[in-house]
C-alpha positions as CSV (number, residue, x, y, z in Angstrom):
1,M,-0.3,19.9,-3.7
2,V,-2.2,18.3,-0.9
3,K,-0.8,18.7,2.6
4,F,-1.7,16.2,5.3
5,N,-1.5,16.7,9.0
6,K,-0.3,14.1,11.4
7,E,-3.8,12.9,12.1
8,G,-4.7,12.5,8.4
9,I,-1.6,10.5,7.8
10,E,-2.2,8.3,10.8
11,L,-5.8,7.7,9.6
12,I,-4.6,6.6,6.2
13,R,-2.0,4.3,7.8
14,N,-4.6,2.8,10.1
15,K,-7.0,2.2,7.1
16,I,-4.2,0.5,5.0
17,N,-3.4,-1.8,7.9
18,S,-7.0,-2.6,8.7
19,E,-8.6,-6.0,8.0
20,E,-11.7,-4.1,6.8
21,L,-9.8,-2.7,3.8
22,K,-8.2,-6.0,3.1
23,N,-11.6,-7.7,3.0
24,I,-13.0,-5.0,0.7
25,G,-10.0,-5.7,-1.7
26,R,-10.5,-9.4,-1.8
27,L,-12.0,-11.0,-4.9
28,T,-12.3,-14.4,-3.2
29,P,-12.0,-15.4,0.5
30,N,-8.5,-16.8,-0.2
31,S,-7.1,-13.5,-1.6
32,F,-4.3,-11.9,0.4
33,T,-4.0,-14.8,2.8
34,R,-0.4,-15.9,1.9
35,E,2.7,-14.0,3.0
36,I,4.3,-13.0,-0.3
37,K,6.9,-10.4,-1.3
38,M,4.2,-7.7,-1.7
39,E,1.5,-8.3,0.7
40,F,-1.7,-6.2,0.7
41,Q,-0.3,-3.4,2.9
42,K,2.8,-3.0,0.8
43,L,0.7,-3.1,-2.4
44,M,-1.5,-0.3,-1.1
45,K,1.5,1.8,-0.1
46,Y,3.1,1.2,-3.5
47,I,0.0,2.4,-5.3
48,L,-0.4,5.5,-3.2
49,N,3.3,6.4,-3.7
50,K,3.4,6.0,-7.5
51,K,4.9,9.1,-9.2
52,G,4.2,8.2,-12.9
53,L,7.5,6.5,-13.7
54,S,7.9,3.1,-15.4
55,T,6.7,0.1,-13.3
56,N,10.3,-1.1,-13.0
57,M,11.5,2.3,-11.7
58,E,8.5,2.6,-9.3
59,I,9.2,-0.9,-7.8
60,N,12.9,-0.2,-7.5
61,N,12.3,3.2,-5.8
62,F,9.6,1.7,-3.5
63,Y,11.9,-1.1,-2.2
64,N,14.9,1.2,-1.9
65,D,12.8,3.7,0.2
66,N,11.3,1.0,2.4
67,K,14.5,-0.9,3.5
């Protein structure tokens, strides 16, 4: 189990919310430009928080935890 300190978690949070990471993740210049139900930052948090459950259970847990 990996333990993160406060600075490490803050660094990850800042990277996820940065425009730099969003630009790296874009396939085209128009990617991630609309406000949708799962914008880029939420998608990254969802991927990082996956626990190996079914996709349906993962999405339900993600939205229940992030209300």
